[in-house]
C-alpha positions, 0 to 999 in steps of 0.5 A: 500500500505504501509503495502504491501511495508513493507512486501516486504522489510522485506521479501527481507531482510530476504531472503538476510540474508539467501542468504548471510549467514549473521553472518556465517563464516568459519576460513581459516585454516593455511596450510602454509608449507604443500604440496598442496595435503595435504592442499586440505583436510583441505581446503575442510573439511572447506567448502572452495575451492582453486586456485594456482595463483603463484609460487616462489622459496625459499630455506627455504620452501620445494618444492611444499609447500604453501608459502602464502594464501589469505585471510590469515590463521585465517581470517573469510570468507564465506563458499564456498570462494576460497582461493588463494595459492602461492606455492614454485616452484619445481626447482630454476629459470634457466637462460642462461650463457651470452657470457662475453669473451672480455667484460669489468669487469663492463659490464660482471658483470652487464650482469650477474646481469641483468640475475638474478644471485646474487652470483658472485665472481671475481677472477683476473688471469694473462692476457694482459689487465686489467679488461677484462672478460675471462670467468665464472666458477662454482665449478672449471668448466668453464661454456659455453655461453648458458648453463642453470643453476639455478640463485642461483648457485655461479659464479666466474667471471674470469678477467684479471689482466693486468699482464703477466704470469711468464715465465717458463724458468726464474726460477732464482727468485725461487731458493735459493742461494747456499752457497759455501763449504769451508774447515770447511763444511762437505761433504756428498758423 
């Protein structure tokens, strides 16, 4: 009975070694920065499979290129293993422009940040109420509420300074004083 049990155990261990491909490994190729269709050739030539599991947006990597590989490049894995890829999105993430008119500066700024906008400048313009949001511009163009734009777009939040505009009929402050002519001054007629 002991001999039969020993043979069964040895047989199972040999079968497991063959089935699990013990001491046989494939290196994960470094395909970061390559488009998925180009990387697929390298991955399949190494006897591996892949699955795209996520996408991110980065300006440092070409659109559609691989950003991350799990397991990492150079790792030893079994043949037939599935690699999980994260790729760079083809376009930047988009968001709607919120309605900020008549909100306080703090509310409007927080609303833009909560939507995911990161590049926000503030420009004070003449207006009746201090720190009252008037609108949002990008590239000298007024953005309308509900308009979809990339989150990476630089925005200018227009805010009221609390000071009235200079009236157009009071130009006396802009005119230089006139020096009177006397007899010593030449006249040009």
